[in-house]
C-alpha positions in Angstrom: -42.0 -86.5 -45.8 -40.9 -83.2 -43.9 -41.7 -79.9 -45.8 -38.2 -78.7 -45.1 -34.7 -80.5 -44.8 -32.1 -78.4 -43.8 -28.5 -79.8 -44.9 -25.6 -78.2 -43.4 -21.9 -79.1 -44.1 -19.7 -79.1 -40.7 -16.3 -78.5 -40.5 -14.4 -77.5 -37.2 -17.5 -75.9 -35.8 -17.7 -77.3 -32.3 -18.8 -74.4 -30.8 -21.4 -73.0 -33.1 -23.5 -76.2 -33.3 -25.6 -76.1 -30.2 -26.9 -72.7 -30.6 -27.1 -73.3 -34.4 -29.6 -76.1 -33.5 -31.5 -74.0 -30.8 -32.0 -71.1 -33.5 -33.5 -73.7 -36.1 -35.6 -75.5 -33.8 -37.0 -72.1 -32.5 -37.6 -70.8 -36.1 -39.3 -73.7 -37.4 -41.5 -74.8 -34.5 -44.6 -74.3 -36.7 -43.6 -76.3 -39.7 -42.3 -80.0 -40.0 -38.5 -80.1 -40.7 -35.5 -82.1 -40.3 -31.7 -81.2 -39.9 -28.9 -83.1 -41.6 -25.4 -82.2 -40.3 -22.5 -83.8 -42.5 -19.3 -83.9 -40.5 -16.7 -83.4 -43.2 -13.9 -85.0 -41.1 -13.4 -82.1 -38.6 -10.4 -81.7 -36.6 -12.1 -80.4 -33.4 -14.9 -82.2 -31.7 -17.7 -81.3 -34.0 -18.9 -84.9 -34.5 -19.1 -85.5 -30.6 -21.4 -82.5 -30.5 -23.3 -83.7 -33.6 -23.9 -87.3 -32.1 -25.2 -85.5 -28.9 -27.7 -83.7 -30.9 -28.8 -86.5 -33.0 -29.5 -88.6 -30.0 -31.4 -85.8 -28.3 -33.5 -84.7 -31.3 -35.6 -87.0 -33.4 -35.4 -84.6 -36.3 -31.7 -84.7 -36.6 -29.4 -86.8 -38.6 -25.6 -87.1 -38.2 -23.2 -88.0 -41.0 -19.6 -88.4 -40.5 -17.0 -88.8 -43.4 -14.0 -91.0 -43.3 -11.9 -88.2 -44.5 -12.1 -84.6 -45.7 -14.0 -84.4 -49.2 -15.1 -80.9 -49.2 -18.3 -78.8 -48.6 -19.9 -79.6 -52.0 -19.2 -83.4 -51.4 -20.9 -83.1 -48.1 -23.8 -81.4 -49.6 -24.3 -84.4 -52.1 -24.2 -86.8 -49.1 -26.8 -85.0 -47.0 -29.2 -84.8 -50.1 -29.3 -88.5 -50.4 -30.5 -88.5 -46.7 -33.1 -85.6 -47.1 -36.6 -86.4 -47.3 -38.1 -82.8 -47.4 -40.0 -81.1 -50.2 -37.7 -78.3 -50.2 -33.9 -78.5 -49.2 -32.3 -75.6 -47.3 -28.6 -75.1 -47.6 -26.8 -73.2 -45.2 -23.1 -72.8 -43.3 -22.5 -74.0 -40.1 -21.3 -70.7 -38.6 -24.5 -68.8 -38.1 -23.7 -66.2 -40.6 -27.0 -67.4 -42.2 -29.6 -66.9 -39.5 -32.3 -69.9 -39.2 -34.7 -67.5 -38.9 -34.4 -66.5 -42.5 -35.2 -70.0 -43.5 -38.9 -69.2 -43.7 -38.3 -66.3 -46.1 -36.6 -68.4 -48.5 -39.5 -71.1 -48.2 -42.1 -68.4 -48.8 -40.4 -67.1 -51.8 -39.8 -70.4 -53.3 -43.1 -71.8 -52.9 -44.3 -69.1 -55.5 -43.2 -71.4 -58.1 -39.4 -71.2 -58.4 -36.9 -74.0 -58.1 -34.1 -72.3 -56.4 -34.2 -69.2 -54.2 -30.6 -67.8 -53.3 -30.1 -65.5 -50.3 -28.8 -62.1 -51.6 -26.7 -60.2 -49.0 -26.8 -56.6 -49.0 -24.1 -56.6 -47.0 -21.4 -59.3 -46.4 -19.3 -60.0 -43.1 -16.5 -61.7 -44.6 -12.8 -60.8 -45.7 -11.9 -59.4 -48.9 -10.4 -62.6 -50.3 -13.7 -64.4 -50.1 -15.5 -61.3 -51.5 -13.1 -61.7 -54.4 -13.7 -65.1 -54.7 -17.5 -64.9 -54.7 -17.1 -62.0 -57.4 -14.8 -64.0 -59.6 -16.8 -67.2 -59.4 -20.4 -65.4 -59.8 -18.7 -63.8 -63.2 -17.3 -67.0 -64.5 -20.7 -68.7 -64.0 -22.6 -65.9 -65.7 -20.5 -66.8 -68.7 -20.3 -70.5 -68.5 -23.5 -71.4 -66.7 -25.8 -68.8 -68.1 -26.4 -67.4 -64.6 -28.5 -64.4 -64.6 -26.6 -61.6 -63.5 -28.7 -60.3 -60.8 -28.4 -63.8 -58.9 -25.7 -64.0 -56.2 -24.7 -67.5 -56.0 -24.9 -67.7 -52.0 -24.3 -70.7 -50.1 -27.6 -70.1 -48.3 -30.5 -71.1 -50.7 -33.5 -73.3 -50.9 -34.0 -75.6 -53.5 -37.0 -77.6 -54.8 -36.6 -81.6 -53.8 -37.3 -82.3 -57.7 -34.1 -80.5 -58.8 -32.0 -82.1 -56.0 -33.2 -85.4 -57.4 -31.9 -84.5 -60.6 -28.5 -83.6 -59.7 -28.2 -86.7 -57.5 -27.9 -88.4 -61.0 -24.4 -86.8 -60.9 -22.0 -89.4 -59.3 -18.5 -87.8 -60.2 -15.9 -87.1 -57.7 -15.9 -83.5 -58.1 -19.3 -82.0 -57.8 -20.1 -78.4 -57.7 -23.5 -77.9 -56.4 -24.3 -74.2 -57.7 -23.0 -75.3 -61.2 -25.2 -78.5 -61.1 -28.4 -76.6 -60.1 -28.0 -73.9 -62.7 -27.3 -76.6 -65.4 -30.7 -78.1 -64.2 -33.1 -75.1 -64.2 -33.2 -71.4 -64.7 -36.4 -70.8 -62.6 -34.2 -69.1 -60.2 -34.9 -66.1 -57.9 -33.3 -64.4 -54.8 -34.3 -62.3 -51.7 -32.4 -59.8 -49.9 -31.4 -61.2 -46.4 -28.8 -60.1 -43.7 -25.5 -61.4 -43.4 -24.5 -61.9 -39.8 -20.9 -62.2 -38.3 -19.7 -65.7 -37.5 -20.9 -66.9 -34.1 -17.6 -68.2 -33.1 -14.3 -69.4 -34.2 -12.5 -68.5 -37.4 -13.3 -68.9 -41.0 -12.4 -72.2 -42.7 -12.1 -70.3 -46.2 -8.7 -70.0 -47.7 -7.0 -69.2 -51.0 -6.9 -73.0 -51.8 -10.6 -73.4 -51.6 -11.0 -70.4 -53.8 -9.0 -71.8 -56.4 -10.9 -75.2 -56.0 -14.0 -73.8 -56.8 -12.7 -71.7 -59.7 -11.3 -74.8 -61.3 -14.6 -76.6 -60.6 -16.7 -73.8 -62.4 -13.9 -73.6 -65.2 -13.5 -77.2 -65.9 -16.5 -78.9 -64.9 -19.3 -77.1 -67.2 -17.8 -76.1 -70.4 -15.0 -76.7 -73.0 -14.8 -72.7 -73.4 -11.2 -72.8 -71.7 -10.0 -75.1 -74.3 -11.2 -73.2 -77.0 -9.8 -70.2 -75.5 -6.4 -72.2 -75.4 -7.0 -72.6 -79.1 -7.7 -69.3 -80.1 -4.6 -67.9 -78.0 -2.3 -70.2 -79.7 -3.6 -69.2 -83.2 -3.2 -65.4 -82.1 0.5 -65.9 -81.0 1.4 -67.9 -84.0 -0.3 -65.2 -86.4 1.7 -62.6 -84.5 5.1 -64.6 -84.6 4.5 -64.9 -88.4 4.1 -61.1 -89.1 7.0 -60.2 -87.1 8.8 -62.8 -89.0 7.8 -61.4 -92.1 8.7 -57.8 -90.9 12.4 -59.0 -90.0 12.5 -60.5 -93.5 11.6 -57.4 -95.2 13.9 -55.2 -93.2 16.6 -57.4 -93.9 16.3 -56.9 -97.5 15.2 -53.5 -97.2 18.6 -52.2 -95.3 20.6 -55.4 -96.1 21.2 -55.8 -92.5 20.1 -58.3 -89.6 17.6 -56.6 -87.3 18.9 -56.9 -83.7 16.0 -57.5 -81.0 17.5 -59.6 -78.5 15.2 -58.1 -75.7 12.1 -58.6 -78.0 12.9 -62.3 -78.6 13.7 -63.2 -74.9 10.3 -61.4 -74.1 8.5 -63.2 -76.7 9.7 -66.7 -75.6 8.9 -66.0 -72.0 5.5 -64.9 -72.5 4.7 -67.8 -75.3 6.4 -70.1 -72.8 4.3 -69.0 -70.0 1.0 -69.2 -71.9 2.1 -72.8 -73.2 2.5 -73.9 -69.6 -0.7 -72.5 -68.3 -2.7 -74.1 -71.1 -0.9 -77.3 -70.8 -1.8 -77.1 -66.9 -5.6 -76.5 -68.1 -5.6 -79.4 -70.4 -4.0 -81.5 -67.6 -6.8 -80.4 -65.2 -9.3 -81.9 -67.7 -7.5 -84.9 -68.4 -6.9 -85.6 -64.7 -10.5 -85.1 -63.8 -11.4 -87.6 -66.5 -8.9 -90.1 -65.3 -10.3 -90.1 -61.6 -13.8 -90.2 -62.6 -13.1 -93.3 -65.0 -11.5 -94.8 -61.9 -14.3 -94.4 -59.9 -12.9 -91.9 -57.4 -15.6 -92.0 -54.6 -17.7 -88.8 -54.1 -17.6 -89.5 -50.3 -17.2 -92.2 -47.8 -19.3 -92.2 -44.6 -18.2 -93.8 -41.8 -21.2 -93.4 -39.5 -24.7 -92.3 -39.4 -26.4 -91.2 -36.2 -30.2 -90.8 -35.7 -32.8 -91.3 -32.8 
């Protein structure tokens, strides 16, 4: 058994991988470790670089997906091949420094199950900052995440916790959600966040929405209860408004005109109904795909020296 396994999802990062490997090998030269690179069907030559690194280093395993499944699915695949006592998770663009892995290791060995990196300054765009804030706030409500903990993609987890979350075999894993559902023995340390080594970020609005929906619908029925409460509130308001118009009709013996208010009420109510129908549809869709055994991932090739 290795002391540390480093699981890295890879997508379109051919220019970063050689330098990433060099820094990891140098940073962890005094400890037993392995690197697991999971290629999430990159469109560039990332897999060629991973194959080269896996054949040149006996502590690197390369995993190649048949199609793009997403970052969390790639992590789950990497976990199944990790043998380390502790599992480090990091991005492939060197915004997370390999030299900080030891800092996470030193902290988690104090008895914690998870140690997150907390970045005192983030070198990322405003959209990603907003998405991180939104998902963190949502996790605080739905997953009882401690508010002081930032759910960083750079973290280290005890292997026992990883084995627990691997029991989940559904098609929509959300690793941070699974971790926080499993343990509350969580801590964080301040670490510097660096600029991307080369290339452009793969983060976009669609990915932010995907993470948001995984958090919203994957770990709680609170959104469905919110839909119920909202529907009840709107119905009560409608009843009170109708009662007011009836009273006014008998009081002044005249129909109360209010076409503007009627149209606005219809639009607002209709919009809310469509939104909550979509939310319920999201739950049903996920249930349907889970029951029909949609695969969590599909591995085309594994390379190990």
